Structure formats: C-alpha cells, structure tokens
C-alpha positions as CSV (number, residue, x, y, z in Angstrom):
1,M,58.9,49.2,67.3
2,R,59.2,50.5,63.7
3,I,61.7,50.0,60.9
4,K,63.4,53.3,60.0
5,R,66.0,52.2,57.4
6,L,67.1,49.2,55.4
7,H,70.2,49.0,53.3
8,I,70.7,45.7,51.4
9,N,74.3,45.3,50.2
10,S,73.7,41.8,48.9
11,H,70.8,39.5,49.5
12,N,69.7,36.9,46.9
13,H,69.5,38.9,43.6
14,L,69.2,42.3,45.4
15,H,72.3,44.5,45.6
16,D,73.0,48.0,47.0
17,L,69.3,48.9,47.7
18,K,68.7,51.7,50.2
19,F,65.3,52.3,51.8
20,D,64.6,55.3,53.9
21,F,61.4,54.5,55.8
22,T,61.1,57.9,57.5
23,Y,59.0,61.0,56.7
24,P,60.8,63.4,54.4
25,K,62.2,66.9,55.0
26,G,59.4,69.4,55.5
27,H,56.8,66.9,56.7
28,S,55.2,67.5,60.1
29,K,56.7,64.1,61.2
30,E,60.1,64.7,59.5
31,G,62.6,62.0,60.5
32,K,60.1,59.7,62.2
33,P,59.3,56.2,61.0
34,L,56.6,55.9,58.3
35,E,53.4,54.5,59.7
36,K,52.6,52.6,56.5
37,I,54.8,51.5,53.6
38,C,54.0,50.1,50.2
39,I,56.5,48.1,48.1
40,I,55.5,47.7,44.5
41,G,57.2,46.3,41.4
42,Q,56.9,43.7,38.7
43,S,57.3,40.0,39.5
44,A,60.9,38.9,40.4
45,T,62.0,42.4,41.6
46,G,62.1,41.0,45.2
47,K,59.0,42.4,47.0
48,T,58.4,39.2,49.0
49,S,62.1,38.7,49.6
50,I,62.3,42.1,51.3
51,L,59.3,41.2,53.6
52,E,60.9,37.9,54.4
53,L,64.3,39.5,55.1
54,L,62.7,42.0,57.5
55,L,60.9,39.1,59.3
56,T,64.1,37.1,59.5
57,Q,66.2,40.0,60.9
58,I,63.6,41.0,63.5
59,K,63.4,37.3,64.6
60,K,67.2,37.3,65.1
61,L,67.0,40.6,66.9
62,N,64.4,39.1,69.3
63,Q,66.7,36.2,70.1
64,L,70.1,37.9,70.3
65,Q,71.9,37.7,73.6
66,V,74.8,39.9,74.8
67,L,77.7,39.4,77.1
68,E,79.4,42.7,78.1
69,N,80.1,44.3,74.8
70,K,79.6,41.3,72.6
71,Y,76.5,39.8,71.0
72,I,76.3,36.0,70.5
73,W,75.7,35.1,66.9
74,K,75.9,31.3,67.0
75,D,73.6,29.7,64.4
76,F,72.9,33.1,62.8
77,L,74.0,33.8,59.3
78,P,75.2,37.4,58.9
79,F,73.1,39.8,56.9
80,D,75.1,41.7,54.3
81,G,73.5,45.1,54.9
82,E,72.1,47.4,57.5
83,I,68.8,47.7,59.3
84,E,67.7,50.4,61.8
85,V,64.8,49.6,64.2
86,D,63.2,52.4,66.3
87,F,62.0,51.5,69.8
88,G,60.9,55.0,70.7
89,K,63.5,55.8,73.4
90,Y,66.4,54.5,71.3
91,S,67.2,53.0,67.9
92,C,69.0,49.8,67.2
93,V,71.2,49.6,64.2
94,W,72.4,46.3,63.0
95,E,75.2,46.2,60.5
96,R,77.0,43.1,59.3
97,D,79.4,42.9,62.2
98,T,78.2,45.6,64.6
99,I,75.0,46.3,66.6
100,T,74.5,49.7,68.1
101,K,71.8,50.0,70.6
102,G,71.4,53.6,71.7
103,E,74.9,54.6,72.7
104,S,76.2,51.1,73.2
105,K,78.1,49.1,70.6
106,Y,78.3,45.3,70.4
107,G,80.6,43.1,68.3
108,P,80.0,39.5,67.4
109,M,81.3,36.3,69.1
110,P,80.3,32.7,68.3
111,A,79.4,31.6,71.9
112,S,79.1,32.9,75.4
113,G,82.1,31.0,76.8
114,G,80.8,31.5,80.3
115,G,79.5,34.6,82.1
116,T,76.0,36.1,82.5
117,V,74.2,36.8,79.3
118,A,71.1,39.0,78.8
119,K,68.7,39.7,76.0
120,L,69.9,42.5,73.7
121,I,66.4,43.9,73.3
122,Q,64.3,44.0,76.5
123,D,61.5,45.9,74.9
124,K,58.5,44.1,73.4
125,I,59.2,42.9,69.9
126,R,56.1,41.9,68.0
127,V,55.9,41.0,64.3
128,I,52.9,39.7,62.4
129,Y,53.6,38.2,58.9
130,L,50.7,37.5,56.6
131,S,51.9,35.5,53.6
132,A,50.3,35.7,50.2
133,D,49.8,31.9,50.5
134,I,47.7,32.0,53.7
135,L,45.0,29.6,52.5
136,S,45.2,25.8,53.0
137,S,42.5,23.1,53.3
138,D,43.9,22.2,56.8
139,I,43.5,25.8,58.1
140,I,40.0,26.1,56.6
141,N,39.1,22.8,58.2
142,V,39.7,24.3,61.6
143,F,37.2,27.1,60.9
144,D,34.7,24.6,59.5
145,Q,34.5,22.5,62.6
146,N,32.1,22.7,65.5
147,P,33.7,24.7,68.4
148,L,33.0,21.8,70.8
149,N,35.0,19.5,68.6
150,L,37.9,22.0,68.6
151,I,37.7,22.2,72.4
152,N,38.0,18.5,72.6
153,T,41.0,18.6,70.3
154,L,42.6,21.2,72.7
155,K,42.1,18.7,75.5
156,D,43.3,15.7,73.6
157,K,46.5,17.4,72.4
158,K,47.1,18.9,75.8
159,Y,47.3,22.5,74.7
160,S,46.6,23.5,78.3
161,H,49.1,26.4,78.2
162,I,47.0,28.2,75.6
163,K,45.6,31.4,77.2
164,S,43.5,34.4,76.0
165,N,46.6,36.5,76.3
166,L,48.5,35.5,73.2
167,E,51.4,37.9,73.8
168,S,52.3,36.0,77.0
169,Y,54.0,33.4,74.8
170,Y,54.2,34.7,71.3
171,N,56.4,37.5,69.8
172,I,56.5,36.5,66.2
173,F,53.3,35.5,64.4
174,E,53.7,33.8,61.0
175,F,50.6,33.1,59.0
176,N,51.0,31.0,55.9
177,K,49.5,27.9,54.3
178,E,51.2,25.6,56.8
179,L,48.8,24.7,59.6
180,N,50.2,25.9,62.9
181,E,47.5,24.3,64.9
182,E,48.6,25.7,68.2
183,L,48.7,29.3,66.9
184,W,45.3,29.1,65.3
185,F,43.8,27.6,68.4
186,S,45.4,30.5,70.4
187,I,43.8,33.0,68.0
188,L,40.4,31.3,68.4
189,Y,40.8,30.8,72.2
190,K,38.3,33.5,73.3
191,V,35.7,32.4,70.8
192,L,36.0,28.7,71.8
193,T,35.8,29.5,75.5
194,Y,32.7,31.6,74.9
195,R,31.1,28.8,72.9
196,Q,31.8,26.3,75.6
197,K,30.2,28.6,78.3
198,F,27.3,29.3,76.0
199,T,26.7,25.5,75.5
200,Q,26.9,24.9,79.3
201,M,24.4,27.8,79.9
202,A,22.0,26.4,77.3
203,S,22.2,22.9,78.8
204,E,21.4,24.3,82.3
205,L,18.4,26.3,81.0
206,I,17.1,23.1,79.3
207,N,17.5,21.2,82.5
208,K,15.6,23.9,84.4
209,G,12.7,23.7,82.0
210,S,13.3,27.3,80.8
211,I,13.2,26.2,77.2
212,G,9.4,26.1,77.3
213,D,9.0,29.6,78.6
214,I,10.3,32.2,76.1
215,K,10.1,35.2,78.5
216,R,12.0,33.3,81.2
217,L,14.5,32.0,78.6
218,N,15.2,35.5,77.3
219,K,15.5,36.9,80.9
220,E,18.0,34.2,81.8
221,Y,20.0,34.6,78.6
222,E,20.2,38.4,79.0
223,K,21.4,38.0,82.6
224,W,24.1,35.6,81.4
225,A,25.1,37.7,78.4
226,K,25.8,40.7,80.6
227,V,28.8,38.9,82.2
228,N,29.7,36.8,79.2
229,E,30.0,39.1,76.2
230,N,30.3,37.5,72.8
231,P,33.9,38.1,71.7
232,L,32.7,38.3,68.0
233,I,30.7,41.4,68.6
234,Q,33.5,43.9,68.2
235,F,35.0,41.9,65.3
236,A,31.6,41.9,63.5
237,N,31.3,45.6,63.9
238,T,34.6,46.0,62.0
239,F,34.3,43.2,59.6
240,N,30.7,43.3,58.6
241,P,30.9,46.6,56.6
242,I,33.4,44.7,54.4
243,L,31.4,41.5,54.2
244,N,28.2,43.4,53.5
245,K,29.6,44.3,50.0
246,L,29.6,40.5,49.4
247,N,26.1,40.1,50.8
248,L,27.5,38.4,53.9
249,E,27.9,39.1,57.6
250,V,29.2,37.6,60.8
251,D,26.3,35.8,62.6
252,L,26.4,36.4,66.3
253,I,23.7,33.8,67.2
254,N,24.8,30.7,65.4
255,T,27.0,28.3,67.4
256,E,27.8,25.8,64.6
257,Y,31.1,27.3,63.7
258,P,33.8,29.3,65.5
259,I,33.1,32.3,63.2
260,P,29.7,31.8,61.6
261,I,29.2,33.7,58.3
262,K,25.6,34.3,57.1
263,S,24.3,35.0,53.6
264,L,22.2,38.1,53.6
265,T,20.5,36.8,50.5
266,N,18.9,33.7,52.0
267,D,19.7,34.2,55.7
268,E,21.6,30.8,55.8
269,I,25.0,30.1,57.4
270,V,27.8,29.5,54.8
271,P,30.6,27.1,55.8
272,I,34.0,28.8,55.6
273,S,35.1,26.3,53.0
274,K,32.2,27.4,50.7
275,L,33.2,31.1,50.8
276,S,35.1,32.6,47.9
277,T,38.9,32.5,47.9
278,G,39.1,36.3,48.5
279,T,36.6,36.2,51.4
280,K,38.5,33.3,53.1
281,G,41.8,35.3,52.7
282,L,40.2,38.4,54.3
283,L,38.9,36.4,57.3
284,L,42.2,34.6,57.9
285,S,44.1,37.9,57.8
286,M,41.8,40.2,59.6
287,F,40.7,38.0,62.5
288,P,44.2,37.4,63.7
289,L,45.0,41.1,63.6
290,F,41.8,41.8,65.6
291,E,42.8,39.2,68.3
292,I,46.5,40.1,68.6
293,E,47.7,43.2,70.4
294,T,49.1,45.2,67.5
295,S,50.2,48.3,69.3
296,Q,53.8,49.2,68.3
297,S,54.1,46.0,66.2
298,L,55.3,45.5,62.7
299,I,52.8,44.0,60.3
300,L,54.0,42.6,57.0
301,I,51.4,41.7,54.4
302,D,52.2,40.1,51.1
303,E,49.8,40.7,48.2
304,P,46.6,41.4,50.3
305,E,44.7,42.0,47.1
306,R,44.6,38.3,46.1
307,S,41.2,37.3,44.6
308,L,39.5,40.6,45.8
309,F,37.3,42.8,43.6
310,P,38.6,46.4,43.2
311,D,35.9,47.9,45.4
312,I,37.3,45.9,48.4
313,Q,40.9,46.7,47.4
314,V,40.3,50.4,47.4
315,E,39.4,50.5,51.1
316,L,41.6,47.6,52.3
317,I,44.4,49.6,53.8
318,S,42.0,51.8,55.6
319,N,40.4,48.7,57.1
320,Y,43.8,47.3,58.2
321,Q,44.6,50.6,59.8
322,K,41.3,50.6,61.7
323,I,42.1,47.2,63.1
324,A,45.8,48.0,63.9
325,P,46.0,51.8,64.2
326,N,49.3,51.9,66.2
327,A,51.2,49.4,64.1
328,Q,53.7,50.0,61.3
329,L,52.2,48.4,58.2
330,I,54.4,47.2,55.3
331,I,52.6,45.9,52.2
332,A,53.9,44.3,49.1
333,T,51.5,44.6,46.2
334,H,50.8,44.5,42.5
335,S,47.6,46.4,42.8
336,P,47.3,50.1,41.9
337,F,44.1,50.2,44.0
338,I,46.1,49.2,47.0
339,A,49.0,51.6,46.1
340,S,46.6,54.5,45.8
341,S,46.1,54.4,49.6
342,F,49.7,55.5,50.2
343,E,51.5,58.8,49.9
344,P,54.2,59.0,47.2
345,E,57.0,58.9,49.9
346,E,55.3,55.8,51.4
347,R,55.6,54.0,48.0
348,F,58.9,52.2,47.2
349,V,59.0,51.2,43.5
350,L,61.3,48.3,42.6
351,Y,62.3,48.2,38.9
352,F,64.9,46.7,36.6
353,D,67.4,49.1,35.1
354,K,69.0,48.6,31.6
355,E,71.5,46.1,33.0
356,G,68.7,44.0,34.6
357,T,69.7,45.1,38.2
358,V,66.9,45.9,40.6
359,Q,66.7,49.5,41.7
360,V,64.4,51.4,44.0
361,K,62.7,54.8,43.8
362,N,59.8,56.6,45.5
363,G,56.3,57.0,44.0
364,I,55.1,60.0,42.1
365,S,51.3,60.0,42.2
366,P,49.6,61.6,45.2
367,I,47.6,59.5,47.6
368,G,44.1,58.7,46.3
369,D,45.1,59.3,42.7
370,D,43.3,57.5,39.8
371,P,44.7,54.0,39.7
372,N,45.3,54.4,36.0
373,D,47.6,57.4,36.7
374,I,49.4,55.3,39.4
375,L,49.8,52.5,36.8
376,N,51.4,55.0,34.5
377,N,53.4,57.1,36.9
378,D,54.6,54.6,39.6
379,F,54.1,51.1,38.0
380,N,55.4,52.4,34.7
381,V,52.8,50.3,32.9
382,D,51.2,51.3,29.6
383,Y,47.7,50.1,30.5
384,Y,46.3,50.3,26.9
385,N,46.4,47.0,25.0
386,E,46.7,46.8,21.2
387,F,43.0,47.3,20.7
388,G,42.9,50.5,22.8
389,K,46.1,51.8,21.1
390,N,44.6,51.2,17.6
391,A,41.4,53.0,18.7
392,Y,43.4,56.0,19.9
393,K,45.3,56.1,16.7
394,E,42.0,56.1,14.8
395,Y,40.8,58.9,17.1
396,L,43.8,61.0,16.3
397,S,43.5,60.3,12.6
398,L,39.8,61.4,12.7
399,K,40.8,64.7,14.4
400,Q,43.4,65.3,11.7
401,S,41.0,64.5,9.0
402,I,38.4,66.9,10.4
403,N,40.9,69.7,10.4
404,N,41.8,69.0,6.8
405,E,38.3,68.4,5.4
406,K,36.7,71.3,3.6
407,D,33.4,69.7,2.7
408,L,31.0,70.5,5.6
409,N,28.9,67.3,5.1
410,K,31.9,65.1,5.2
411,K,33.3,67.1,8.1
412,N,30.1,66.5,10.1
413,L,30.2,62.8,9.4
414,L,33.8,62.6,10.5
415,L,32.9,64.6,13.7
416,Q,30.0,62.1,14.4
417,S,32.5,59.2,14.1
418,L,35.0,61.1,16.4
419,V,32.4,61.7,19.1
420,K,31.1,58.1,18.9
421,L,34.6,56.7,19.3
422,G,35.5,59.2,22.0
423,D,32.4,58.3,24.0
424,K,33.1,54.6,23.6
425,Y,36.7,54.8,24.9
426,N,36.3,58.0,27.1
427,F,39.0,59.8,25.1
C-alpha cells in the first residue's frame, strides 16, 4: 500500500495543493509510487497537517464498508480533495463524493439501511505514525521498569489478548506522547516473554545447584539459549551502530530493564529516563518499527531530527530504510541534513507566495548535496547571519582594494588580510 497522489482542495489553511507522489517521466520506475517522500517548509506551512490528513484518510479507508455500489460514510466528515492509494493490483481513488476501486465506483450513503455490507478494502492496510511529540514521562516509565513488574501489570490489567503477532489486531499504529499502555505492551511482548522465561530458567538452575559450577552453568544456559533466542539480538545489530556514536549500546545480558542501554565509557547500565532527549526519541521510534511488520506499510514520521546531532541526522533516513525496507516513508522535516537523503523529485517544498498562500514545488538540489546548498536551493534560506554577511562584504572590499592598489607593499598587506579572512570564513 502506497500513496500515489494527493490533491487538497481545502483543508485548514491549505488550498489547491497538488502532490504527485510518483517517479517522474524518464525514471526507471516512471509512474510508480515514490518509496520515500520528504516534506519541507517553514513553520505554519502545514507539514504536520498533511501527515495527519494522510493518517486520517487511511483510517477512514480502513473502516469504510460498502453495500452494492454505495459506501457508508456515517460519522465521517468528507475530505475536500482527492487521494489515490496504490494496492499493487489496483488503485483506490477517493474524491469528495466518489470512491473508485479498480474499475468499480461507489457513491456515498449515510447508513446501510439493511442488506449485507462488506469492507471496501480487503487488502491489508497498515499505517505507522510517529509524532514529533513522542516522548512523555509515562511512556519512559514503562521502559524504566523491571520486566517482571510489567508482566505483573499485564496480568493485573487482563491484557490476555496481547500476542507476539501485533498485526493480528492492529492496523493503525499511532505513537505520540499519550501513553497507549496496551500498544506499548504489545510492542514489548516478545522482550517481556523472553525475560520471564529467562528468569524461570535462572531460578531452576539455582535450585539445581548449578550456580556454584560455572562450566555446568554455561552449558545449561547455552542449551537453553539455542531454543530461546534473545529477541533483542537483531535489534541490537541494527541499533548499536547508531548508539555507538553516543558511546552507548544495547546490553544483551542485563535483565533489569526491557531494553537495557549500556554506557561504553564506564560499562554501566543507563536507565532510559537518564538518556538524552534525542536518544530516547530514537529508541521510541526505531524499536516499534523493528517489531511491527512494515512490508507494504505507510510510515509517517514528523520531525525525526528532534534533539539529534547532525552526524546522526545525516544517516537517519538510511537507518529507517534498513529497518523498514519495503515501506513507503513520508517524512516532515526542518533539517537540511535529513532532506539531503532524498532525490529532488522526492522533496516537496511548501512555501508562502506573495499573497501568503501556501504553495508546493519540488526540490532542486541532488541527493547527497551539501546541506548548505539545500538550505539555499530548496529551503530558500540565506544561511549567513549579519556577521557573516559583513565579513563577506569586507572580503569583497579587500579584493577590490587589491586590484586598485599600486603600491606593492600595501598590496601585499591587503593580500595577507584577504587570505586571513578567507581562511577564517572559508570564502
């Protein structure tokens, strides 16, 4: 499932915006949905609104029922625009009053009025939305607890339906600062189950007296581990290269926390609550993507660069793609480091025209371009402040003075000043 096209006639402050999310003419994948999309633009241009609109419309599409040639729109506010979703074998186009699925057209009606209804979309719909406001003390508290305490919470609150197969009862995954306890327990289900089994195994070994015999202890553990693989191993292989830049790594031995993070500086476990804001955000966004089946899903991420140093931002999109290689990724960002990971046709630049109306255009800079060039070409930002501008004016003035100076000694002094200023600012 991928978005091919979005036309907003009117939504909040956005009017007559057209997005073609397909590869352009001449591309080897011409006409097919883009695999990744970057929406950039200054504050208040509507980046988050567009992500939330896509989320809302796909939610509705997932719930819509049909009766003969009608779709039931009870409790649904109409969307003033058009959206096209590609399901591989067919496309579904939803206009204000008409839905076209393949060759079939459906008009609206307020209620079924009797008769056998069916879901409009039988294919799997899966959307993962990662809000910019993904952090909260309640969510962090879940990751700061001992796994056994969380298992007891599962029992006390009777979350007996939670299974390792998340997709059996979830289609739409929304991650924001509001604690959806059931969802987070579902994400952590495999880890918690493993921790419970590990604790039981350790207790049995103690009762057998194996704790006093290291060789016997290792042999028993290795035998158990062959049929009880730590579910964090694969996640650690993916996440540790990122954490290592922060002198951290996922610890596969510690059982104090659901996802233990260890400092490489002093070899001590760091509670999740003590990690930096950016590191917490990375963990809370990447671990769910690792646990959820993302094949043919739509992943919406708002401002993934929050509180992250540029060296992490530069590789962030590549890391998301490694975790979810077969998903369509739609990112809203203010970061030129993030935007540099996208082709110009994958960048959609929102901007205000002279009348103050939001418009959209494609990017210019090639993928991997210098972030300063992207700031200039795509973000339309003059990234020199008044100090840099004054220095450049001085640099140009020195060049002019050198050209006009006839005295060789004065000319050399001016040249020395020019070189010094040029080296300082890399002019």
